[in-house]
C-alpha positions in Angstrom: 126.5 -72.8 -17.7 127.0 -71.6 -14.3 125.3 -68.7 -12.3 128.1 -66.1 -11.0 127.7 -63.6 -8.5 130.4 -60.8 -8.4 130.5 -58.0 -5.5 132.8 -55.4 -6.4 132.5 -51.6 -5.5 134.6 -50.8 -9.0 132.5 -50.3 -12.0 135.3 -51.0 -14.7 135.6 -54.5 -12.4 132.1 -55.5 -13.0 131.9 -54.6 -16.6 135.1 -56.7 -17.1 133.7 -59.9 -15.1 130.4 -59.2 -17.1 131.9 -59.0 -20.5 134.6 -61.9 -19.7 132.3 -64.6 -18.3 129.4 -63.9 -20.5 131.6 -65.0 -23.5 132.2 -68.2 -21.5 128.2 -68.8 -21.7 128.0 -68.1 -17.8 124.9 -66.2 -16.3 126.7 -63.2 -14.2 125.0 -61.3 -11.6 127.0 -57.8 -10.6 126.7 -55.8 -7.4 128.2 -52.8 -5.8 127.1 -53.0 -2.2 127.5 -55.8 0.7 123.7 -55.6 1.5 122.3 -55.9 -2.1 125.0 -59.3 -2.5 123.4 -60.8 1.0 119.6 -59.9 -0.6 120.5 -61.7 -3.9 122.4 -64.7 -2.3 119.5 -65.3 -0.1 117.2 -65.5 -3.0 118.8 -67.0 -6.0 121.2 -69.9 -6.2 124.7 -69.4 -7.5 127.4 -71.8 -8.7 130.2 -69.4 -7.8 130.4 -66.1 -5.6 133.4 -63.4 -6.4 133.6 -61.0 -3.9 136.1 -58.3 -3.1 138.1 -58.1 0.3 137.7 -54.1 0.6 134.4 -52.4 0.1 133.0 -49.1 1.3 130.1 -50.5 3.2 131.1 -53.8 4.2 133.8 -56.3 5.1 134.5 -58.9 2.5 135.4 -61.2 4.8 132.1 -61.3 6.7 130.6 -61.3 3.3 132.3 -64.5 2.7 131.4 -66.2 6.0 127.6 -65.0 5.4 127.5 -66.7 2.0 129.3 -69.7 3.4 126.8 -70.2 6.4 123.9 -69.9 3.9 125.4 -72.4 1.3 128.3 -74.0 2.2 128.7 -76.0 -1.0 129.2 -72.5 -3.0 132.6 -71.9 -3.4 133.5 -68.3 -2.9 136.5 -66.6 -4.8 138.0 -63.4 -3.1 139.7 -60.2 -5.1 142.6 -58.5 -3.3 144.5 -55.5 -3.8 148.1 -56.1 -4.8 150.7 -56.4 -2.0 147.8 -57.5 0.4 148.3 -61.3 0.1 148.5 -61.9 3.6 144.8 -61.1 3.9 144.0 -63.5 1.1 145.7 -66.2 2.8 143.8 -65.8 5.8 140.6 -65.8 3.8 141.9 -69.2 2.1 142.5 -70.7 5.7 138.8 -69.5 6.6 137.2 -71.2 3.9 137.7 -69.3 0.5 137.9 -71.4 -2.3 140.7 -69.2 -4.1 141.8 -65.4 -4.9 142.9 -62.8 -7.5 145.3 -60.3 -7.0 144.4 -57.0 -8.9 145.4 -56.3 -11.2 144.6 -60.2 -12.7 144.7 -61.8 -16.0 141.9 -62.8 -17.9 142.7 -66.2 -18.6 143.8 -66.7 -15.0 140.1 -65.8 -13.9 138.5 -67.7 -16.3 140.2 -70.9 -15.4 139.6 -70.4 -11.3 136.1 -69.9 -11.9 136.1 -72.7 -14.2 137.6 -75.0 -11.8 135.5 -73.5 -9.0 132.0 -74.2 -10.6 133.4 -77.9 -11.4 134.3 -78.2 -7.9 130.7 -77.3 -6.7 129.2 -79.4 -9.2 131.2 -82.4 -7.8 130.4 -81.7 -4.3 126.5 -81.6 -5.2 126.9 -84.8 -7.2 129.0 -86.7 -4.1 126.1 -85.5 -2.1 123.3 -86.6 -4.2 125.1 -90.1 -4.4 125.2 -90.1 -0.8 121.3 -89.2 -0.5 120.8 -92.2 -2.9 122.9 -95.0 -1.2 120.6 -93.8 2.0 117.4 -94.3 0.2 118.7 -97.5 -1.4 119.6 -98.8 1.8 116.1 -98.3 3.5 114.4 -99.4 -0.2 116.4 -102.4 -0.6 117.3 -103.8 -4.0 116.4 -102.7 -7.2 115.0 -104.8 -10.3 115.7 -108.3 -8.7 114.2 -111.4 -10.3 115.7 -114.2 -12.1 112.5 -114.8 -14.1 112.6 -114.5 -18.1 110.3 -111.6 -17.5 112.9 -109.8 -15.4 115.7 -110.4 -17.7 113.6 -109.1 -20.7 113.1 -106.1 -18.8 116.7 -105.8 -18.0 117.8 -106.2 -21.6 115.0 -103.6 -22.8 116.7 -101.2 -20.2 120.3 -101.7 -21.5 119.0 -101.0 -25.2 117.1 -97.6 -24.0 119.7 -96.4 -22.1 122.0 -96.3 -25.2 120.0 -93.5 -26.7 118.3 -90.5 -25.4 114.9 -91.2 -26.3 111.9 -90.5 -24.4 110.4 -93.7 -22.7 107.0 -94.4 -21.3 107.3 -97.0 -18.5 103.7 -98.6 -17.8 102.6 -101.1 -15.1 100.4 -101.4 -12.3 101.0 -99.4 -9.1 104.0 -101.2 -7.1 105.6 -102.7 -10.0 108.6 -100.9 -10.1 108.5 -98.0 -12.8 110.6 -95.7 -10.6 113.2 -98.3 -10.2 113.4 -98.7 -13.8 113.5 -95.1 -15.0 116.4 -95.0 -12.2 118.0 -98.0 -13.9 117.7 -96.3 -17.5 119.4 -93.2 -16.3 122.2 -95.1 -14.2 123.0 -96.8 -17.4 122.9 -94.0 -19.9 125.6 -91.4 -20.5 123.8 -89.0 -18.2 124.7 -91.2 -15.0 126.6 -88.5 -14.0 124.0 -86.0 -14.2 120.8 -85.3 -11.7 117.8 -87.7 -11.7 114.9 -85.9 -10.6 111.4 -87.4 -10.1 108.2 -85.7 -10.1 105.1 -87.3 -9.3 102.2 -85.5 -11.3 99.5 -87.3 -9.1 100.9 -85.8 -5.8 100.9 -82.1 -6.7 97.9 -80.1 -6.8 96.6 -78.9 -10.0 97.7 -75.6 -9.3 100.9 -75.9 -8.1 102.4 -78.8 -10.8 103.3 -75.9 -13.1 105.6 -74.2 -10.7 107.0 -77.1 -9.4 108.3 -78.3 -13.3 109.0 -74.5 -14.6 110.0 -72.8 -11.5 109.0 -69.2 -10.7 110.6 -65.8 -10.6 110.4 -63.5 -7.6 107.2 -61.7 -7.1 105.3 -64.3 -9.8 102.4 -64.4 -6.9 101.8 -63.9 -3.5 104.5 -65.6 -1.3 107.2 -65.5 -4.3 109.7 -64.1 -2.4 112.9 -65.2 -4.2 113.5 -66.9 -7.7 113.1 -70.7 -7.7 114.1 -73.2 -10.2 111.9 -76.2 -11.3 112.5 -79.5 -11.9 113.4 -79.0 -15.6 116.0 -76.6 -14.4 117.2 -79.2 -11.3 117.6 -82.0 -13.9 119.6 -80.0 -16.5 122.4 -82.5 -18.1 120.4 -85.4 -16.6 117.0 -87.1 -16.6 113.7 -86.0 -15.2 111.2 -88.6 -14.6 107.5 -87.6 -14.5 105.6 -90.5 -12.5 102.1 -90.6 -13.1 102.1 -88.6 -16.2 98.1 -89.2 -16.7 97.1 -87.1 -13.8 98.4 -84.1 -15.8 96.2 -81.4 -16.4 95.9 -80.5 -20.1 97.1 -77.1 -19.7 100.4 -78.3 -18.3 100.5 -80.9 -21.0 100.5 -78.2 -23.7 103.3 -76.7 -21.8 105.3 -80.0 -21.4 104.9 -80.6 -25.2 106.4 -77.3 -26.0 109.4 -78.2 -23.8 110.1 -81.3 -25.6 109.7 -80.0 -29.0 112.0 -76.9 -28.2 114.0 -77.7 -25.0 112.8 -74.2 -23.6 110.4 -72.9 -21.4 109.6 -69.8 -19.1 109.7 -70.0 -15.5 106.0 -68.6 -14.3 106.3 -65.3 -14.1 108.9 -64.8 -16.2 110.1 -63.3 -19.8 113.1 -64.7 -20.3 113.5 -68.2 -22.2 115.1 -70.8 -20.2 117.1 -73.6 -22.0 117.5 -76.9 -20.9 119.1 -80.3 -21.8 117.0 -83.2 -20.4 116.1 -86.6 -21.4 112.8 -87.4 -20.3 111.1 -90.5 -18.9 107.5 -90.9 -17.9 105.3 -93.3 -16.1 101.7 -94.2 -15.6 99.1 -96.9 -14.3 96.4 -95.3 -16.6 95.3 -96.2 -20.5 96.6 -93.2 -21.8 94.9 -94.6 -25.2 91.2 -94.6 -23.1 92.3 -91.0 -21.9 93.0 -89.9 -25.4 89.4 -91.1 -26.3 88.0 -89.3 -23.5 89.9 -86.0 -24.3 91.8 -85.9 -21.1 95.1 -86.7 -22.7 96.7 -85.1 -25.5 97.3 -87.3 -28.8 100.6 -85.8 -29.7 101.9 -85.5 -26.3 101.5 -89.3 -26.3 103.3 -90.1 -29.2 106.4 -87.8 -27.8 106.6 -89.8 -24.5 106.0 -92.9 -26.1 109.1 -93.4 -28.6 109.8 -96.3 -26.6 107.5 -98.3 -24.0 108.6 -100.7 -21.3 105.8 -102.6 -19.9 106.2 -104.1 -16.5 104.4 -107.2 -15.5 102.5 -107.5 -12.2 104.3 -109.9 -9.8 101.4 -112.5 -10.2 102.8 -113.0 -13.5 106.2 -113.8 -12.3 105.9 -115.3 -8.8 109.1 -117.5 -9.0 110.9 -114.1 -8.5 109.0 -114.1 -4.9 111.8 -116.1 -3.3 114.7 -113.9 -4.6 113.0 -110.9 -3.4 112.2 -112.2 0.1 116.1 -112.9 0.4 116.8 -109.4 -0.6 114.3 -107.3 1.4 114.9 -109.6 4.6 118.3 -109.0 4.2 118.2 -105.3 4.2 115.4 -105.0 6.7 117.3 -107.4 9.4 120.4 -105.3 9.1 118.2 -102.2 9.4 116.2 -103.4 12.6 119.3 -105.1 13.9 116.9 -108.6 13.8 117.9 -111.9 13.4 115.3 -112.8 10.7 117.0 -114.7 7.7 114.3 -116.7 6.0 110.6 -117.2 5.3 108.9 -120.3 6.8 107.8 -123.2 4.0 103.7 -122.4 4.8 104.1 -118.6 4.4 106.2 -118.8 1.2 103.7 -121.1 -0.1 101.0 -118.3 1.1 103.0 -115.6 -0.9 103.6 -117.7 -4.0 99.3 -118.1 -4.3 98.5 -114.5 -3.1 97.6 -112.3 -5.8 99.7 -109.2 -4.6 97.2 -106.3 -5.9 100.3 -103.8 -4.8 102.9 -105.7 -6.2 106.4 -105.9 -5.2 105.6 -102.9 -3.0 103.2 -104.7 -1.2 105.7 -107.4 -0.7 108.2 -105.1 0.6 105.8 -103.7 3.1 104.8 -107.1 4.2 108.2 -108.4 4.9 109.3 -104.8 6.6 106.4 -105.4 9.1 106.9 -109.0 9.6 110.8 -108.2 10.5 109.8 -105.7 13.3 107.2 -107.8 14.8 109.0 -111.3 14.3 111.0 -112.8 17.3 112.9 -115.6 15.6 114.9 -115.9 12.6 112.4 -117.0 10.5 109.2 -115.2 9.3 106.2 -117.3 10.1 102.5 -116.8 9.7 101.8 -115.0 12.9 103.8 -112.0 11.7 101.8 -111.8 8.1 98.5 -110.4 7.4 95.7 -112.6 7.7 94.3 -111.8 4.2 97.5 -113.2 2.7 97.7 -116.4 5.1 94.2 -117.0 6.2 92.7 -118.6 3.5 96.1 -120.7 2.6 95.5 -124.2 3.3 98.1 -127.2 3.0 99.1 -127.3 -0.9 102.6 -128.4 -1.4 104.8 -129.0 -4.4 106.9 -132.1 -4.0 109.9 -132.6 -6.7 108.0 -135.8 -7.8 105.3 -134.1 -8.6 107.1 -131.6 -11.1 106.9 -134.4 -14.2 109.0 -132.5 -15.9 107.8 -128.9 -15.6 109.9 -126.0 -14.8 109.6 -124.6 -11.3 107.5 -121.6 -12.9 105.4 -123.4 -14.5 104.5 -125.8 -11.5 104.1 -122.5 -9.4 101.6 -121.5 -12.1 99.3 -124.4 -12.1 99.5 -124.8 -8.4 98.2 -121.1 -8.1 95.8 -121.5 -10.9 94.2 -124.7 -9.0 94.3 -122.8 -5.6 92.5 -119.6 -7.1 89.7 -122.1 -8.7 88.9 -123.7 -5.5 88.7 -120.0 -3.8 86.6 -118.7 -6.3 84.1 -121.7 -5.9 83.9 -121.4 -2.1 83.3 -117.6 -2.6 80.6 -118.0 -5.0 79.1 -120.6 -2.9 79.3 -118.8 0.2 77.8 -115.6 -1.5 74.8 -117.8 -3.0 75.9 -117.0 -6.3 76.2 -113.3 -6.1 79.6 -112.2 -7.7 79.6 -109.0 -6.3 79.5 -110.4 -2.8 82.0 -113.2 -4.1 84.4 -110.6 -5.0 83.9 -108.6 -2.1 85.0 -111.8 0.2 87.9 -112.4 -2.4 89.2 -109.2 -2.0 89.3 -108.1 -5.6 87.5 -106.4 -8.1 84.2 -107.6 -9.9 85.5 -107.3 -13.2 88.6 -109.0 -11.9 86.3 -111.9 -10.8 84.4 -112.2 -14.0 87.9 -112.4 -16.0 89.0 -115.1 -13.7 85.6 -117.2 -13.9 85.9 -117.0 -17.9 89.5 -117.7 -17.6 89.1 -120.9 -15.7 85.7 -121.7 -17.5 84.3 -121.9 -14.0 80.5 -123.5 -14.2 78.1 -120.8 -12.5 76.4 -123.7 -10.5 75.1 -121.1 -7.8 73.1 -118.8 -9.8 73.2 -115.3 -9.0 70.1 -113.9 -6.8 68.0 -112.1 -9.2 66.4 -108.7 -8.6 62.5 -108.3 -9.8 63.9 -106.8 -13.0 65.7 -110.0 -13.5 69.1 -108.6 -13.2 72.1 -109.9 -10.8 71.8 -108.2 -7.5 74.7 -105.8 -7.4 74.2 -104.6 -4.1 
């Protein structure tokens, strides 16, 4: 469906366009005056504009120029009287998409408008792809990795992309949830449609509804024109709702209705808007716990969790770190015109044993900063934050020490040994106080407890006690 604006002072012409185009499924707005057409064009989004060259109150050519100045990607079709083709050809040379000569054939008019709307859609898609390529150049490669964990993710994405079901992507911050959603979209039959993103945690509660569903002119103070929301923008494509766990209960209810019916109302609107959108959602929260707490609807959870895609934290597949480093450094070296080509051995060893609480995004940011700071062709310790390389010792892995182990298994063994050493040192330095030890290690107390149990670390240095006998929490 396309939105079409028709400007003609003859009532029968306006009626003709309305009846003919509505039968094609288009949304048609008609006006008789040039000033009103300019107002509507400024207030609303149109896919095609049809303008009469001769108007009582305005010059059609000037109206066309005003339209094209506001939105160059919206095609303008001119209507000219019989025998006035020279003016029509002038309009074409000045930017008009095409023209009709009165009287015109119905089928000809439908074909030209259909072609103009499709041309506009293609231009917007080219622009979207251009912006996407620019973003990819800045953001670096997507979903890279040679580990079995990453292979399983890519296999799941390929399977999920074949259907149109909703998918819930789970994982810590920085694991690549948005990149996974984009991969599903690009691998699906909707790849030619838009991929629209909305971060539910970044939008204030008072604005999230208008962001999702749009609003009508006059719906509230400052609503000077109709504005489409993310659902309309994603029509024919995919809508990705990031951090869906932060969505308010009221908006959850409205989202559930859209999923069930494919329809919604703009804020302040009385007319239903129908869309064809594939929904993907992501969260780093435990939605099961949120359901128990009453902050997330159980029926919505089952609607969005038809298929779930868990993304592992980087610490669970450290063997992918060298691959990620090469890709990120190549991108940043080109972007900043730097000679950096690799990472020094001590830095790579530190990377392989670091916990990466910010996951791949943290690694990317660290390498971006290092590329800017580094003067040579290799990333060295001086360009890396102290918390990553400061406590790293001289642990190395030699081929003759692998003893039949694979590289991933060897990395996990060395990492575990390194973590145990640091935890024991931190507990000793903190006098057994787990809260202090966790602060020294830069991890949460819960995470520290988990690692103490995992590695069966003896509590040689007993925790300091308060008068009540409990370990001091400070």
